[in-house]
N, CA, C and O of each residue as an XYZ file, in Angstrom:
236
protein
N      33.871     20.184      4.520
C      32.728     19.397      4.949
C      31.765     20.305      5.723
O      32.205     21.134      6.520
N      30.488     20.157      5.500
C      29.510     21.022      6.159
C      29.074     20.432      7.495
O      29.225     19.236      7.746
N      28.537     21.289      8.335
C      28.040     20.850      9.635
C      26.784     20.008      9.433
O      26.032     20.248      8.489
N      26.545     19.031     10.297
C      25.371     18.164     10.150
C      24.048     18.913     10.119
O      23.113     18.489      9.440
N      23.957     20.032     10.855
C      22.705     20.791     10.885
C      22.390     21.423      9.534
O      21.221     21.598      9.192
N      23.414     21.767      8.767
C      23.197     22.408      7.480
C      22.595     21.449      6.458
O      21.828     21.874      5.595
N      22.930     20.159      6.542
C      22.406     19.181      5.592
C      20.900     18.980      5.750
O      20.198     18.721      4.773
N      20.413     19.099      6.968
C      19.009     18.835      7.251
C      18.152     20.096      7.222
O      16.952     20.030      7.487
N      18.741     21.227      6.910
C      17.991     22.476      6.918
C      16.858     22.416      5.898
O      17.086     22.128      4.723
N      15.652     22.685      6.349
C      14.502     22.683      5.461
C      13.891     21.308      5.231
O      12.901     21.185      4.510
N      14.463     20.283      5.828
C      13.922     18.932      5.645
C      12.854     18.650      6.683
O      13.088     18.814      7.880
N      11.689     18.230      6.234
C      10.609     17.839      7.127
C      10.195     16.422      6.745
O       9.688     16.221      5.641
N      10.391     15.432      7.618
C      10.069     14.051      7.267
C       8.580     13.819      7.020
O       8.207     12.794      6.449
N       7.730     14.745      7.435
C       6.296     14.583      7.214
C       5.855     15.127      5.858
O       4.718     14.903      5.444
N       6.734     15.831      5.171
C       6.432     16.356      3.844
C       6.817     15.334      2.789
O       7.681     14.486      3.011
N       6.183     15.424      1.670
C       6.693     14.729      0.493
C       6.041     13.435      0.106
O       5.916     13.202     -1.096
N       5.625     12.593      0.965
C       5.147     11.272      0.577
C       4.119     11.323     -0.538
O       3.141     12.067     -0.457
N       4.339     10.535     -1.576
C       3.453     10.555     -2.734
C       2.525      9.347     -2.770
O       1.544      9.349     -3.514
N       2.809      8.334     -1.994
C       1.994      7.120     -2.020
C       0.671      7.347     -1.291
O       0.635      7.967     -0.229
N      -0.390      6.848     -1.864
C      -1.696      6.901     -1.216
C      -2.347      5.527     -1.330
O      -2.269      4.896     -2.384
N      -2.978      5.060     -0.277
C      -3.619      3.747     -0.347
C      -4.881      3.803     -1.196
O      -5.469      4.873     -1.352
N      -5.306      2.671     -1.746
C      -6.568      2.639     -2.491
C      -7.752      2.910     -1.562
O      -7.633      2.827     -0.339
N      -8.883      3.230     -2.161
C     -10.106      3.508     -1.397
C     -10.503      2.275     -0.597
O     -10.361      1.146     -1.068
N     -11.006      2.500      0.625
C     -11.465      1.412      1.492
C     -12.984      1.295      1.386
O     -13.688      2.292      1.225
N     -13.469      0.074      1.478
C     -14.912     -0.164      1.568
C     -15.170     -0.961      2.840
O     -14.277     -1.639      3.348
N     -16.369     -0.877      3.340
C     -16.698     -1.548      4.590
C     -16.213     -0.718      5.764
O     -15.731      0.402      5.594
N     -16.344     -1.276      6.940
C     -15.911     -0.570      8.131
C     -15.597     -1.542      9.248
O     -16.028     -2.695      9.227
N     -14.847     -1.067     10.218
C     -14.476     -1.908     11.352
C     -13.679     -3.122     10.906
O     -12.744     -2.998     10.114
N     -14.044     -4.295     11.411
C     -13.302     -5.506     11.069
C     -13.608     -5.976      9.646
O     -12.956     -6.895      9.152
N     -14.588     -5.362      8.982
C     -14.911     -5.720      7.594
C     -14.293     -4.763      6.583
O     -14.555     -4.884      5.386
N     -13.477     -3.811      7.041
C     -12.839     -2.856      6.138
C     -11.844     -3.572      5.242
O     -11.107     -4.451      5.690
N     -11.829     -3.189      3.978
C     -10.912     -3.794      3.014
C     -10.713     -2.814      1.869
O     -11.507     -1.894      1.673
N      -9.632     -3.030      1.113
C      -9.402     -2.201     -0.060
C     -10.405     -2.574     -1.140
O     -10.740     -3.744     -1.322
N     -10.876     -1.565     -1.847
C     -11.826     -1.767     -2.935
C     -11.122     -2.501     -4.073
O     -10.166     -1.967     -4.636
N     -11.567     -3.718     -4.432
C     -10.913     -4.472     -5.504
C     -10.930     -3.740     -6.843
O     -10.059     -3.967     -7.683
N     -11.903     -2.871     -7.046
C     -11.980     -2.098     -8.286
C     -10.817     -1.111     -8.400
O     -10.449     -0.713     -9.506
N     -10.240     -0.716     -7.269
C      -9.155      0.261     -7.248
C      -7.780     -0.390     -7.380
O      -6.805      0.295     -7.688
N      -7.684     -1.705     -7.150
C      -6.390     -2.386     -7.195
C      -5.998     -2.675     -8.636
O      -6.837     -3.031     -9.464
N      -4.702     -2.516     -8.923
C      -4.181     -2.784    -10.264
C      -2.739     -3.257    -10.152
O      -2.248     -3.485     -9.047
N      -2.059     -3.405    -11.279
C      -0.677     -3.880    -11.271
C       0.259     -2.930    -10.534
O       1.311     -3.357    -10.057
N      -0.096     -1.661    -10.431
C       0.742     -0.691     -9.745
C       0.531     -0.705     -8.226
O       1.212      0.026     -7.508
N      -0.399     -1.523     -7.727
C      -0.672     -1.575     -6.298
C       0.448     -2.260     -5.523
O       0.548     -2.087     -4.309
N       1.289     -3.030     -6.200
C       2.474     -3.577     -5.569
C       2.354     -4.969     -4.994
O       3.325     -5.466     -4.424
N       1.222     -5.620     -5.112
C       1.066     -6.968     -4.585
C       0.365     -7.818     -5.628
O      -0.566     -7.370     -6.298
N       0.827     -9.049     -5.752
C       0.229     -9.963     -6.715
C      -0.067    -11.281     -6.012
O       0.844    -11.917     -5.482
N      -1.318    -11.694     -6.002
C      -1.720    -12.956     -5.411
C      -2.380    -13.807     -6.488
O      -3.607    -13.853     -6.567
N      -1.585    -14.484     -7.323
C      -2.161    -15.248     -8.431
C      -3.093    -16.364     -7.966
O      -4.036    -16.703     -8.681
N      -2.860    -16.938     -6.800
C      -3.730    -18.015     -6.315
C      -5.125    -17.496     -5.994
O      -6.103    -18.233     -6.116
N      -5.227    -16.245     -5.588
C      -6.539    -15.679     -5.291
C      -7.339    -15.433     -6.559
O      -8.568    -15.503     -6.543
N      -6.659    -15.148     -7.647
C      -7.350    -14.904     -8.916
C      -7.877    -16.198     -9.510
O      -8.832    -16.176    -10.287
N      -7.272    -17.326     -9.160
C      -7.697    -18.615     -9.679
C      -8.876    -19.116     -8.852
O      -8.691    -19.552     -7.715
N     -10.085    -19.060     -9.408
C     -11.276    -19.450     -8.673
C     -11.288    -20.924     -8.323
O     -12.014    -21.348     -7.424
N     -10.484    -21.708     -9.032
C     -10.452    -23.145     -8.729
C      -9.461    -23.492     -7.639
O      -9.297    -24.666     -7.305
N      -8.787    -22.481     -7.067
C      -7.822    -22.751     -5.989
C      -8.551    -23.335     -4.791
O      -9.612    -22.846     -4.403
N      -7.988    -24.366     -4.213
C      -8.592    -25.043     -3.069
C      -8.202    -24.311     -1.794
O      -7.016    -24.287     -1.463
N      -9.147    -23.707     -1.053
C      -8.800    -22.969      0.146
C      -8.247    -23.870      1.252
O      -7.554    -23.386      2.146
N      -8.536    -25.149      1.205
C      -8.052    -26.092      2.198
C      -6.612    -26.512      1.936
O      -5.970    -27.080      2.820
N      -6.085    -26.243      0.731
C      -4.749    -26.707      0.351
C      -3.647    -25.889      0.995
O      -2.504    -26.342      1.045
N      -3.964    -24.658      1.505
C      -3.037    -23.712      2.094
C      -1.829    -24.260      2.633
O      -0.993    -23.520      3.150
């Protein structure tokens, strides 16, 4: 069995991340993700928002 320090040699938790957020539009409290940049790979699906006939009061 190896020493714990040997397993972590060369590991940097700040390296590697491949995920990047979509482009933002607006600024301050009006900042939001650009809807043109969102797709099925963005990881979130809100079918009620896509339905223009959804009643906002029904929440």
